[in-house]
Structures are given as C-alpha cells and as structure tokens.
MIZA-759505 format. One record per residue: z, x, y of N, C-alpha, C in turn; residue in one letter. Coordinates in nm, 2 decimals, always signed. Layout:
! residues N
   n.zz   n.xx   n.yy  ca.zz  ca.xx  ca.yy   c.zz   c.xx   c.yy residuo
      Z      X      Y      Z      X      Y      Z      X      Y       a
...
This chain:
! residues 258
   n.zz   n.xx   n.yy  ca.zz  ca.xx  ca.yy   c.zz   c.xx   c.yy residuo
  +0.00  +0.08  -0.12  +0.00  +0.00  +0.00  +0.00  +0.09  +0.12       m
  -0.07  +0.04  +0.23  -0.07  +0.12  +0.35  +0.06  +0.12  +0.42       p
  +0.09  +0.23  +0.50  +0.22  +0.24  +0.57  +0.19  +0.30  +0.71       k
  +0.27  +0.27  +0.80  +0.26  +0.33  +0.93  +0.40  +0.38  +0.98       i
  +0.39  +0.48  +1.07  +0.52  +0.53  +1.13  +0.55  +0.44  +1.25       a
  +0.67  +0.38  +1.24  +0.71  +0.29  +1.34  +0.85  +0.31  +1.38       v
  +0.88  +0.34  +1.51  +1.01  +0.35  +1.56  +1.10  +0.43  +1.47       n
  +1.05  +0.55  +1.43  +1.14  +0.64  +1.35  +1.14  +0.62  +1.20       g
  +1.06  +0.53  +1.15  +1.06  +0.51  +1.00  +0.92  +0.47  +0.96       l
  +0.90  +0.46  +0.83  +0.77  +0.41  +0.77  +0.78  +0.27  +0.74       e
  +0.68  +0.19  +0.78  +0.68  +0.05  +0.76  +0.56  +0.02  +0.67       l
  +0.59  -0.05  +0.56  +0.48  -0.08  +0.46  +0.43  -0.22  +0.48       v
  +0.30  -0.23  +0.48  +0.24  -0.36  +0.50  +0.12  -0.38  +0.41       y
  +0.07  -0.51  +0.41  -0.05  -0.54  +0.33  -0.13  -0.65  +0.40       e
  -0.26  -0.64  +0.40  -0.34  -0.74  +0.47  -0.46  -0.78  +0.38       e
  -0.49  -0.91  +0.38  -0.60  -0.96  +0.30  -0.67  -1.07  +0.38       t
  -0.79  -1.10  +0.34  -0.86  -1.21  +0.41  -0.92  -1.17  +0.54       g
  -0.99  -1.27  +0.60  -1.05  -1.26  +0.73  -1.03  -1.38  +0.81       q
  -1.02  -1.37  +0.94  -1.01  -1.49  +1.03  -0.90  -1.46  +1.13       g
  -0.84  -1.57  +1.18  -0.73  -1.55  +1.27  -0.61  -1.49  +1.20       e
  -0.54  -1.39  +1.27  -0.43  -1.32  +1.21  -0.31  -1.42  +1.18       p
  -0.25  -1.41  +1.06  -0.14  -1.49  +1.02  -0.04  -1.40  +0.96       l
  +0.07  -1.38  +1.03  +0.18  -1.28  +0.98  +0.29  -1.36  +0.92       v
  +0.33  -1.31  +0.80  +0.44  -1.36  +0.72  +0.56  -1.26  +0.73       f
  +0.68  -1.31  +0.77  +0.80  -1.23  +0.77  +0.90  -1.28  +0.68       i
  +0.94  -1.20  +0.58  +1.03  -1.24  +0.47  +1.18  -1.26  +0.51       h
  +1.26  -1.30  +0.42  +1.40  -1.33  +0.44  +1.48  -1.21  +0.40       g
  +1.61  -1.22  +0.43  +1.71  -1.12  +0.40  +1.71  -1.07  +0.26       l
  +1.70  -0.94  +0.23  +1.71  -0.89  +0.10  +1.58  -0.90  +0.02       g
  +1.48  -0.95  +0.08  +1.35  -0.97  +0.01  +1.25  -0.87  +0.06       s
  +1.12  -0.90  +0.04  +1.01  -0.82  +0.08  +0.89  -0.90  +0.10       s
  +0.78  -0.83  +0.13  +0.65  -0.90  +0.14  +0.61  -0.97  +0.02       h
  +0.66  -0.93  -0.10  +0.62  -0.99  -0.23  +0.66  -1.13  -0.24       a
  +0.75  -1.18  -0.16  +0.79  -1.32  -0.17  +0.68  -1.42  -0.13       m
  +0.58  -1.36  -0.06  +0.47  -1.45  -0.01  +0.34  -1.43  -0.09       f
  +0.35  -1.39  -0.22  +0.23  -1.38  -0.30  +0.14  -1.50  -0.31       e
  +0.21  -1.62  -0.33  +0.13  -1.74  -0.35  +0.07  -1.78  -0.21       a
  +0.15  -1.77  -0.10  +0.10  -1.80  +0.03  -0.02  -1.72  +0.07       e
  -0.01  -1.59  +0.04  -0.12  -1.50  +0.08  -0.24  -1.53  +0.01       a
  -0.23  -1.56  -0.12  -0.35  -1.60  -0.20  -0.41  -1.73  -0.15       e
  -0.33  -1.82  -0.10  -0.38  -1.95  -0.06  -0.45  -1.93  +0.08       h
  -0.39  -1.86  +0.17  -0.44  -1.86  +0.31  -0.54  -1.75  +0.34       f
  -0.55  -1.66  +0.25  -0.65  -1.55  +0.28  -0.79  -1.60  +0.28       q
  -0.82  -1.72  +0.23  -0.95  -1.77  +0.24  -1.00  -1.81  +0.38       n
  -0.90  -1.83  +0.47  -0.93  -1.87  +0.60  -0.87  -1.79  +0.71       g
  -0.78  -1.70  +0.67  -0.70  -1.62  +0.77  -0.69  -1.47  +0.73       f
  -0.67  -1.39  +0.83  -0.64  -1.25  +0.81  -0.49  -1.25  +0.78       r
  -0.45  -1.24  +0.66  -0.30  -1.26  +0.62  -0.24  -1.12  +0.62       v
  -0.13  -1.11  +0.70  -0.06  -0.98  +0.71  +0.09  -1.00  +0.66       i
  +0.13  -0.92  +0.56  +0.27  -0.92  +0.52  +0.32  -0.78  +0.53       r
  +0.45  -0.77  +0.55  +0.51  -0.64  +0.56  +0.66  -0.64  +0.51       y
  +0.71  -0.52  +0.47  +0.85  -0.51  +0.44  +0.92  -0.47  +0.57       d
  +1.01  -0.56  +0.61  +1.09  -0.53  +0.73  +1.18  -0.40  +0.70       a
  +1.21  -0.33  +0.81  +1.30  -0.22  +0.80  +1.42  -0.25  +0.72       r
  +1.46  -0.16  +0.63  +1.58  -0.18  +0.55  +1.55  -0.26  +0.42       g
  +1.42  -0.29  +0.40  +1.38  -0.38  +0.29  +1.26  -0.32  +0.22       h
  +1.25  -0.37  +0.09  +1.13  -0.33  +0.01  +1.10  -0.18  +0.01       g
  +0.98  -0.15  +0.04  +0.93  -0.01  +0.04  +0.94  +0.06  +0.17       q
  +0.98  -0.02  +0.28  +0.99  +0.04  +0.41  +1.12  +0.13  +0.42       s
  +1.12  +0.20  +0.53  +1.24  +0.29  +0.55  +1.37  +0.21  +0.56       g
  +1.47  +0.28  +0.52  +1.60  +0.21  +0.52  +1.71  +0.29  +0.59       k
  +1.71  +0.28  +0.73  +1.81  +0.35  +0.81  +1.95  +0.30  +0.78       p
  +2.05  +0.38  +0.81  +2.19  +0.34  +0.79  +2.23  +0.23  +0.88       a
  +2.17  +0.23  +1.01  +2.21  +0.12  +1.10  +2.08  +0.08  +1.18       k
  +2.07  -0.05  +1.21  +1.96  -0.10  +1.29  +2.00  -0.24  +1.34       y
  +1.92  -0.29  +1.42  +1.95  -0.42  +1.49  +1.83  -0.52  +1.48       t
  +1.86  -0.64  +1.52  +1.76  -0.74  +1.52  +1.65  -0.70  +1.62       l
  +1.68  -0.64  +1.73  +1.58  -0.60  +1.82  +1.49  -0.49  +1.76       n
  +1.54  -0.41  +1.67  +1.46  -0.31  +1.60  +1.36  -0.38  +1.52       d
  +1.40  -0.49  +1.45  +1.30  -0.57  +1.37  +1.19  -0.62  +1.46       h
  +1.23  -0.67  +1.58  +1.14  -0.73  +1.67  +1.04  -0.63  +1.72       i
  +1.08  -0.51  +1.76  +0.99  -0.41  +1.81  +0.91  -0.35  +1.70       e
  +0.96  -0.35  +1.57  +0.87  -0.31  +1.46  +0.75  -0.40  +1.45       d
  +0.77  -0.53  +1.46  +0.66  -0.63  +1.46  +0.56  -0.60  +1.57       l
  +0.61  -0.58  +1.69  +0.52  -0.54  +1.80  +0.44  -0.42  +1.77       r
  +0.50  -0.32  +1.72  +0.43  -0.19  +1.69  +0.33  -0.21  +1.57       a
  +0.36  -0.29  +1.48  +0.27  -0.32  +1.37  +0.14  -0.39  +1.42       l
  +0.16  -0.49  +1.51  +0.05  -0.56  +1.56  -0.04  -0.47  +1.65       l
  +0.03  -0.38  +1.73  -0.04  -0.29  +1.81  -0.13  -0.20  +1.72       d
  -0.07  -0.15  +1.61  -0.14  -0.06  +1.52  -0.27  -0.13  +1.46       y
  -0.25  -0.26  +1.43  -0.36  -0.33  +1.37  -0.45  -0.39  +1.47       l
  -0.43  -0.36  +1.60  -0.51  -0.40  +1.71  -0.52  -0.56  +1.72       q
  -0.41  -0.62  +1.70  -0.40  -0.77  +1.71  -0.33  -0.81  +1.83       i
  -0.40  -0.87  +1.92  -0.34  -0.91  +2.05  -0.26  -1.04  +2.04       d
  -0.30  -1.13  +1.94  -0.23  -1.26  +1.93  -0.24  -1.30  +1.78       q
  -0.13  -1.36  +1.73  -0.13  -1.40  +1.59  -0.05  -1.53  +1.57       a
  -0.07  -1.59  +1.46  +0.02  -1.70  +1.41  +0.13  -1.62  +1.34       h
  +0.26  -1.66  +1.37  +0.37  -1.60  +1.31  +0.45  -1.70  +1.22       i
  +0.48  -1.67  +1.10  +0.56  -1.75  +1.01  +0.67  -1.66  +0.96       l
  +0.80  -1.71  +0.99  +0.92  -1.64  +0.94  +1.01  -1.73  +0.86       g
  +1.06  -1.67  +0.75  +1.15  -1.75  +0.67  +1.29  -1.69  +0.68       v
  +1.39  -1.77  +0.72  +1.53  -1.73  +0.73  +1.54  -1.61  +0.82       s
  +1.58  -1.49  +0.77  +1.58  -1.37  +0.86  +1.45  -1.35  +0.93       m
  +1.34  -1.38  +0.86  +1.21  -1.36  +0.93  +1.19  -1.45  +1.04       g
  +1.26  -1.57  +1.04  +1.25  -1.67  +1.15  +1.33  -1.62  +1.27       s
  +1.43  -1.55  +1.25  +1.51  -1.49  +1.36  +1.42  -1.39  +1.43       y
  +1.36  -1.30  +1.35  +1.27  -1.20  +1.41  +1.16  -1.27  +1.49       i
  +1.10  -1.38  +1.43  +0.99  -1.45  +1.49  +1.04  -1.51  +1.63       a
  +1.16  -1.57  +1.63  +1.21  -1.62  +1.76  +1.22  -1.51  +1.86       q
  +1.28  -1.40  +1.82  +1.30  -1.29  +1.91  +1.17  -1.24  +1.96       g
  +1.07  -1.23  +1.87  +0.94  -1.18  +1.91  +0.87  -1.27  +2.01       f
  +0.87  -1.40  +1.98  +0.80  -1.49  +2.08  +0.86  -1.49  +2.21       v
  +0.99  -1.47  +2.22  +1.06  -1.47  +2.35  +1.04  -1.34  +2.42       l
  +1.03  -1.23  +2.35  +1.00  -1.10  +2.41  +0.85  -1.08  +2.45       a
  +0.77  -1.14  +2.36  +0.62  -1.12  +2.38  +0.55  -1.25  +2.36       h
  +0.57  -1.34  +2.45  +0.52  -1.48  +2.44  +0.36  -1.49  +2.43       p
  +0.30  -1.39  +2.50  +0.15  -1.39  +2.50  +0.09  -1.35  +2.37       e
  +0.17  -1.30  +2.28  +0.12  -1.25  +2.15  +0.13  -1.35  +2.03       r
  +0.19  -1.47  +2.06  +0.20  -1.57  +1.95  +0.12  -1.69  +1.98       v
  +0.03  -1.73  +1.89  -0.05  -1.85  +1.90  +0.04  -1.97  +1.85       d
  +0.05  -1.97  +1.72  +0.14  -2.08  +1.66  +0.26  -2.01  +1.59       k
  +0.37  -2.08  +1.60  +0.50  -2.03  +1.55  +0.55  -2.12  +1.44       l
  +0.59  -2.07  +1.32  +0.64  -2.15  +1.21  +0.77  -2.09  +1.17       i
  +0.88  -2.17  +1.19  +1.01  -2.12  +1.16  +1.06  -2.20  +1.04       l
  +1.09  -2.13  +0.93  +1.13  -2.19  +0.80  +1.27  -2.16  +0.77       v
  +1.35  -2.26  +0.73  +1.49  -2.26  +0.70  +1.56  -2.16  +0.80       v
  +1.56  -2.20  +0.93  +1.60  -2.12  +1.04  +1.73  -2.16  +1.11       s
  +1.77  -2.08  +1.20  +1.88  -2.11  +1.29  +1.85  -2.04  +1.42       k
  +1.92  -2.08  +1.53  +1.89  -2.01  +1.66  +2.00  -1.92  +1.70       s
  +2.11  -1.92  +1.62  +2.22  -1.83  +1.66  +2.31  -1.80  +1.54       n
  +2.39  -1.70  +1.54  +2.48  -1.67  +1.44  +2.57  -1.55  +1.47       g
  +2.69  -1.56  +1.43  +2.79  -1.45  +1.44  +2.77  -1.35  +1.33       k
  +2.72  -1.39  +1.22  +2.68  -1.30  +1.11  +2.57  -1.36  +1.03       t
  +2.53  -1.30  +0.92  +2.42  -1.35  +0.84  +2.46  -1.48  +0.78       s
  +2.37  -1.57  +0.75  +2.40  -1.69  +0.68  +2.46  -1.67  +0.54       s
  +2.41  -1.56  +0.48  +2.46  -1.53  +0.34  +2.61  -1.49  +0.35       t
  +2.64  -1.41  +0.45  +2.78  -1.38  +0.47  +2.87  -1.50  +0.50       q
  +2.81  -1.59  +0.58  +2.89  -1.71  +0.61  +2.91  -1.80  +0.49       e
  +2.81  -1.80  +0.40  +2.83  -1.88  +0.28  +2.93  -1.82  +0.19       l
  +2.93  -1.69  +0.18  +3.03  -1.61  +0.10  +3.17  -1.64  +0.15       i
  +3.19  -1.64  +0.28  +3.32  -1.66  +0.33  +3.37  -1.81  +0.31       e
  +3.27  -1.90  +0.32  +3.30  -2.04  +0.30  +3.35  -2.08  +0.16       r
  +3.30  -2.00  +0.06  +3.34  -2.03  -0.08  +3.41  -1.92  -0.14       y
  +3.49  -1.84  -0.06  +3.56  -1.72  -0.10  +3.65  -1.75  -0.22       q
  +3.72  -1.86  -0.21  +3.82  -1.90  -0.32  +3.75  -1.92  -0.45       e
  +3.63  -1.97  -0.45  +3.56  -2.00  -0.57  +3.51  -1.87  -0.64       e
  +3.47  -1.77  -0.56  +3.40  -1.65  -0.61  +3.50  -1.53  -0.62       i
  +3.62  -1.55  -0.58  +3.72  -1.44  -0.58  +3.72  -1.38  -0.72       d
  +3.70  -1.25  -0.73  +3.71  -1.17  -0.85  +3.57  -1.16  -0.92       g
  +3.47  -1.23  -0.87  +3.34  -1.22  -0.93  +3.26  -1.10  -0.88       m
  +3.17  -1.04  -0.96  +3.09  -0.93  -0.92  +2.97  -0.99  -0.84       g
  +2.89  -0.90  -0.78  +2.78  -0.94  -0.69  +2.68  -1.04  -0.76       e
  +2.64  -1.00  -0.87  +2.54  -1.09  -0.94  +2.60  -1.22  -0.98       l
  +2.72  -1.22  -1.03  +2.79  -1.35  -1.06  +2.81  -1.43  -0.94       e
  +2.85  -1.37  -0.83  +2.87  -1.44  -0.70  +2.75  -1.51  -0.66       t
  +2.63  -1.44  -0.65  +2.51  -1.50  -0.60  +2.46  -1.61  -0.70       m
  +2.48  -1.59  -0.83  +2.45  -1.70  -0.92  +2.53  -1.82  -0.90       a
  +2.66  -1.81  -0.87  +2.75  -1.92  -0.85  +2.71  -1.99  -0.72       h
  +2.68  -1.91  -0.61  +2.65  -1.97  -0.48  +2.51  -2.04  -0.48       l
  +2.42  -2.01  -0.58  +2.29  -2.07  -0.58  +2.29  -2.22  -0.57       s
  +2.40  -2.28  -0.63  +2.41  -2.43  -0.63  +2.42  -2.48  -0.49       q
  +2.47  -2.40  -0.40  +2.49  -2.44  -0.26  +2.37  -2.40  -0.17       y
  +2.28  -2.33  -0.23  +2.16  -2.27  -0.15  +2.03  -2.35  -0.18       m
  +2.02  -2.39  -0.31  +1.89  -2.44  -0.35  +1.91  -2.58  -0.42       f
  +1.80  -2.65  -0.43  +1.79  -2.78  -0.50  +1.73  -2.77  -0.64       h
  +1.61  -2.71  -0.64  +1.54  -2.69  -0.77  +1.57  -2.55  -0.82       n
  +1.68  -2.55  -0.89  +1.74  -2.42  -0.94  +1.65  -2.35  -1.04       l
  +1.58  -2.44  -1.12  +1.49  -2.38  -1.23  +1.37  -2.31  -1.16       k
  +1.31  -2.37  -1.07  +1.20  -2.32  -1.00  +1.24  -2.19  -0.92       a
  +1.35  -2.19  -0.86  +1.39  -2.07  -0.78  +1.43  -1.96  -0.88       v
  +1.49  -2.00  -0.99  +1.53  -1.90  -1.09  +1.41  -1.82  -1.14       g
  +1.30  -1.90  -1.17  +1.18  -1.83  -1.22  +1.12  -1.75  -1.12       r
  +1.12  -1.79  -0.99  +1.06  -1.72  -0.88  +1.14  -1.59  -0.86       w
  +1.27  -1.60  -0.86  +1.35  -1.48  -0.84  +1.33  -1.38  -0.95       q
  +1.31  -1.43  -1.08  +1.29  -1.34  -1.19  +1.16  -1.27  -1.17       a
  +1.05  -1.34  -1.12  +0.93  -1.27  -1.10  +0.94  -1.17  -0.99       d
  +1.01  -1.20  -0.88  +1.03  -1.11  -0.77  +1.10  -0.98  -0.81       l
  +1.20  -1.00  -0.91  +1.27  -0.88  -0.95  +1.18  -0.78  -1.02       a
  +1.07  -0.82  -1.07  +0.97  -0.73  -1.13  +0.89  -0.66  -1.03       k
  +0.89  -0.71  -0.91  +0.80  -0.65  -0.80  +0.88  -0.58  -0.70       l
  +1.01  -0.61  -0.68  +1.08  -0.54  -0.57  +1.22  -0.49  -0.62       e
  +1.25  -0.38  -0.58  +1.38  -0.32  -0.62  +1.49  -0.38  -0.53       k
  +1.60  -0.42  -0.59  +1.71  -0.49  -0.51  +1.78  -0.38  -0.42       p
  +1.83  -0.43  -0.31  +1.90  -0.34  -0.21  +2.03  -0.30  -0.27       l
  +2.07  -0.18  -0.24  +2.21  -0.14  -0.28  +2.31  -0.21  -0.19       t
  +2.43  -0.20  -0.23  +2.54  -0.27  -0.15  +2.54  -0.21  -0.01       l
  +2.52  -0.08  +0.01  +2.52  -0.02  +0.14  +2.40  -0.07  +0.22       t
  +2.28  -0.08  +0.16  +2.16  -0.13  +0.22  +2.17  -0.27  +0.26       q
  +2.24  -0.35  +0.17  +2.26  -0.50  +0.20  +2.35  -0.51  +0.32       q
  +2.45  -0.43  +0.32  +2.55  -0.44  +0.43  +2.48  -0.41  +0.57       a
  +2.39  -0.31  +0.57  +2.32  -0.27  +0.69  +2.23  -0.39  +0.73       a
  +2.16  -0.45  +0.64  +2.08  -0.56  +0.66  +2.15  -0.68  +0.72       a
  +2.27  -0.71  +0.67  +2.36  -0.81  +0.72  +2.40  -0.78  +0.86       n
  +2.44  -0.66  +0.88  +2.49  -0.61  +1.01  +2.39  -0.64  +1.12       k
  +2.26  -0.62  +1.09  +2.16  -0.63  +1.19  +2.15  -0.77  +1.24       a
  +2.20  -0.87  +1.17  +2.19  -1.01  +1.21  +2.31  -1.07  +1.28       l
  +2.40  -0.98  +1.31  +2.52  -1.03  +1.37  +2.50  -1.06  +1.52       e
  +2.56  -1.17  +1.57  +2.58  -1.20  +1.71  +2.45  -1.23  +1.79       g
  +2.35  -1.29  +1.73  +2.23  -1.33  +1.82  +2.24  -1.47  +1.86       f
  +2.18  -1.50  +1.97  +2.19  -1.64  +2.02  +2.07  -1.66  +2.11       d
  +1.97  -1.73  +2.06  +1.84  -1.76  +2.14  +1.84  -1.89  +2.21       f
  +1.95  -1.97  +2.20  +1.94  -2.11  +2.25  +1.90  -2.12  +2.39       r
  +1.96  -2.04  +2.48  +1.93  -2.05  +2.62  +1.79  -2.02  +2.66       a
  +1.72  -1.94  +2.57  +1.58  -1.90  +2.60  +1.48  -1.99  +2.53       s
  +1.51  -2.06  +2.43  +1.42  -2.13  +2.35  +1.33  -2.23  +2.43       l
  +1.38  -2.30  +2.54  +1.30  -2.39  +2.62  +1.18  -2.32  +2.68       p
  +1.18  -2.19  +2.69  +1.07  -2.12  +2.76  +0.95  -2.10  +2.66       s
  +0.97  -2.13  +2.53  +0.86  -2.11  +2.44  +0.75  -2.21  +2.46       i
  +0.63  -2.16  +2.47  +0.51  -2.25  +2.49  +0.42  -2.25  +2.37       t
  +0.44  -2.17  +2.27  +0.36  -2.17  +2.15  +0.38  -2.29  +2.08       a
  +0.27  -2.35  +2.02  +0.29  -2.46  +1.93  +0.38  -2.42  +1.81       d
  +0.49  -2.50  +1.79  +0.59  -2.46  +1.70  +0.62  -2.57  +1.59       t
  +0.63  -2.52  +1.47  +0.67  -2.60  +1.35  +0.80  -2.55  +1.30       l
  +0.90  -2.64  +1.28  +1.02  -2.60  +1.22  +1.04  -2.67  +1.08       i
  +1.07  -2.60  +0.98  +1.08  -2.66  +0.84  +1.22  -2.63  +0.79       i
  +1.29  -2.73  +0.75  +1.42  -2.72  +0.68  +1.43  -2.79  +0.55       s
  +1.52  -2.75  +0.46  +1.54  -2.81  +0.34  +1.67  -2.90  +0.34       g
  +1.66  -3.02  +0.29  +1.78  -3.11  +0.29  +1.90  -3.05  +0.23       t
  +1.88  -2.97  +0.12  +1.99  -2.92  +0.04  +2.03  -2.78  +0.07       h
  +1.99  -2.73  +0.18  +2.01  -2.59  +0.22  +2.15  -2.57  +0.28       d
  +2.23  -2.50  +0.20  +2.37  -2.47  +0.25  +2.38  -2.35  +0.33       g
  +2.27  -2.27  +0.34  +2.27  -2.15  +0.42  +2.24  -2.18  +0.57       l
  +2.12  -2.24  +0.59  +2.08  -2.29  +0.72  +2.04  -2.44  +0.71       n
  +2.14  -2.53  +0.71  +2.11  -2.67  +0.69  +2.02  -2.73  +0.79       p
  +1.96  -2.85  +0.77  +1.87  -2.91  +0.86  +1.92  -2.92  +1.00       p
  +2.05  -2.94  +1.02  +2.10  -2.95  +1.15  +2.06  -2.83  +1.24       e
  +2.06  -2.72  +1.18  +2.02  -2.60  +1.26  +1.87  -2.59  +1.29       r
  +1.79  -2.65  +1.20  +1.65  -2.66  +1.24  +1.62  -2.76  +1.34       g
  +1.69  -2.87  +1.33  +1.68  -2.98  +1.44  +1.73  -2.93  +1.57       k
  +1.83  -2.84  +1.57  +1.88  -2.79  +1.70  +1.77  -2.71  +1.77       e
  +1.70  -2.62  +1.69  +1.59  -2.54  +1.74  +1.48  -2.64  +1.80       i
  +1.45  -2.74  +1.73  +1.34  -2.83  +1.77  +1.38  -2.90  +1.90       a
  +1.51  -2.93  +1.92  +1.55  -2.99  +2.04  +1.54  -2.90  +2.16       s
  +1.53  -2.77  +2.14  +1.52  -2.68  +2.25  +1.38  -2.65  +2.29       f
  +1.29  -2.65  +2.19  +1.15  -2.60  +2.21  +1.06  -2.72  +2.24       i
  +1.01  -2.73  +2.36  +0.93  -2.84  +2.41  +0.81  -2.86  +2.32       p
  +0.79  -2.99  +2.27  +0.67  -3.02  +2.19  +0.67  -2.98  +2.05       g
  +0.78  -2.92  +2.01  +0.79  -2.87  +1.87  +0.79  -2.98  +1.77       s
  +0.76  -2.95  +1.64  +0.76  -3.05  +1.54  +0.86  -3.00  +1.43       r
  +0.94  -3.10  +1.39  +1.04  -3.07  +1.28  +1.01  -3.15  +1.16       f
  +1.01  -3.08  +1.04  +0.98  -3.14  +0.91  +1.09  -3.10  +0.81       v
  +1.15  -3.21  +0.75  +1.26  -3.18  +0.65  +1.20  -3.20  +0.51       e
  +1.22  -3.10  +0.43  +1.18  -3.11  +0.29  +1.30  -3.17  +0.21       f
  +1.28  -3.29  +0.16  +1.40  -3.36  +0.10  +1.43  -3.32  -0.04       e
  +1.34  -3.24  -0.10  +1.37  -3.20  -0.24  +1.38  -3.05  -0.24       k
  +1.42  -2.99  -0.13  +1.43  -2.84  -0.12  +1.57  -2.80  -0.06       s
  +1.60  -2.68  -0.09  +1.72  -2.61  -0.03  +1.66  -2.50  +0.06       g
  +1.71  -2.38  +0.03  +1.67  -2.26  +0.12  +1.53  -2.20  +0.09       h
  +1.46  -2.26  -0.01  +1.33  -2.21  -0.05  +1.23  -2.31  -0.06       a
  +1.19  -2.39  +0.05  +1.09  -2.49  +0.03  +0.96  -2.45  -0.01       p
  +0.92  -2.32  +0.01  +0.80  -2.27  -0.04  +0.79  -2.26  -0.19       n
  +0.91  -2.25  -0.25  +0.92  -2.25  -0.40  +0.96  -2.38  -0.46       v
  +1.04  -2.45  -0.39  +1.09  -2.58  -0.45  +0.99  -2.69  -0.43       e
  +0.91  -2.69  -0.32  +0.81  -2.79  -0.30  +0.68  -2.72  -0.25       e
  +0.63  -2.63  -0.34  +0.52  -2.54  -0.30  +0.39  -2.61  -0.25       p
  +0.35  -2.72  -0.31  +0.23  -2.78  -0.27  +0.24  -2.85  -0.13       e
  +0.36  -2.91  -0.11  +0.39  -2.97  +0.02  +0.40  -2.86  +0.13       k
  +0.46  -2.75  +0.09  +0.47  -2.64  +0.19  +0.34  -2.59  +0.24       f
  +0.25  -2.57  +0.14  +0.11  -2.52  +0.18  +0.04  -2.62  +0.26       l
  +0.05  -2.75  +0.22  -0.02  -2.85  +0.29  +0.03  -2.87  +0.43       q
  +0.16  -2.87  +0.45  +0.22  -2.89  +0.59  +0.18  -2.78  +0.68       v
  +0.19  -2.66  +0.63  +0.15  -2.54  +0.71  +0.00  -2.54  +0.74       i
  -0.08  -2.57  +0.64  -0.22  -2.57  +0.65  -0.26  -2.67  +0.76       g
  -0.21  -2.79  +0.76  -0.24  -2.89  +0.85  -0.20  -2.85  +0.99       e
  -0.08  -2.78  +1.00  -0.04  -2.74  +1.13  -0.13  -2.63  +1.19       f
  -0.17  -2.53  +1.11  -0.25  -2.42  +1.16  -0.39  -2.47  +1.19       l
  -0.44  -2.58  +1.12  -0.58  -2.62  +1.15  -0.58  -2.72  +1.26       e
  -0.47  -2.78  +1.30  -0.47  -2.88  +1.41  -0.52  -2.83  +1.54       a
C-alpha cells in the first residue's frame, strides 16, 4: 500500500475508482480495512480514498498525539493527492475528525457524512462505556471485557462478530499502550458552538441500539447544523454499515447522488 510522510510520521492510504473524491475515515482501534465493502461498492462512481489514521493500522504510532493532529493529517493527505474538495465520511472517531476538518477547512468539504457520531466528549466513547459498566466487568481481561460490552454496543451481534473476525485477519490489534494513546487523543473536544457555521450538505446516521454514541448525540449534531439530515437505523447499534449494510449503502448513495 502507498504511504506518505505526514507531520512527522508515515500515513498509509489506499485509493480505488474514479470520479468525485470520497474519503472514508475509520473508527477508534480500527483501520481502512473496515471499509472493504463500502470501497468495493462506491469505487464504480467515485474516487474512493481510505487511510489508516495515525496510531492505527499500518500508519505511524507516536506515543502522544491529538485530535488536531488527526485533522491536519487529513489535510496533508488531500494536499498530497491534489484534492481540493472531497466528500468526507467518518465513523465514530472518524466522524470527530471529519467535524474538526470541515470546521478548520470548510472550503474543502463538499458533502459530509457523520456516522454514529457525537459533537463533544470528555473522553472516548469506549472509555465512557467501560466506566459506565465497571462493576460488571471488574476483574475481566481486555478481550473478555469487550466481548461483554458488545451487548451494549451492537444490535446484530452475529453480523458484527463475523465482521470483527474478518477484520482480525486483516489488521493487527493495537497494544494496550497504543490504545491508551488513541483514547487520549479524543479527550476534551467540543464542536457544538461552531457547528452552526457548517455549510456543507450533511447527513448524520445513528443506530437505535448504540450504547457508545446513542441517537440523542446524532440528533444534537443535526440540531446545530443548518439543513442537515438525520437518519436513525432502527436495527443497528454502533455499526450500521455492518448491521444493516444494504440500507447503509442505499442511504449514503442517495445522499451523494442528490
């Protein structure tokens, strides 16, 4: 996979297809590999760009970094690819990066898609969930903890389980130290005061059964961004692209083509 030197580290990316640029930004602890199905679907009409955010996948993993570092990495990647404006789709952590990017560089975003998102947080949603159910998971190891918490994160556990198993073959999990650094980068952001300035066409997607970023957080974003559209996936949790994949591709496709 191609890589570029960005802000002191190497950033790995992949692009397929031709047309208007469509950038996918993955969630916490994941990588560009989570968008295999989406890339295959949209590459027929778009120039699809996926990348591993710093601290994730095959990209560089510094000991410390911030959400702003993520935002400027995206800017540098688009500069390198000579893309002046793109559609941006971010899932969970990726949606925080997308919000920060459109606020810092509004002229560079055509359409904005925020999936299972929130507009502010004192810490990562994963850390919030762990703290919320601390009594239930006390004494459990990392893998057992995440397996137990899955019931609060997802609706279609079988589909998500198969998806996670497939991803495990493609991406190496973060170490505890790397995960801690990734969590730390998401502490203390709040975009609410600035969201009304967003002029890009915006779609917000939430899952009814999402205990990480519940629909209320997506609706809050929609209430701040003028003219935005909010869609709730009633049979999904924190992974609507996996739990209701056909609907996910349809809703996004219609939004991009409108």
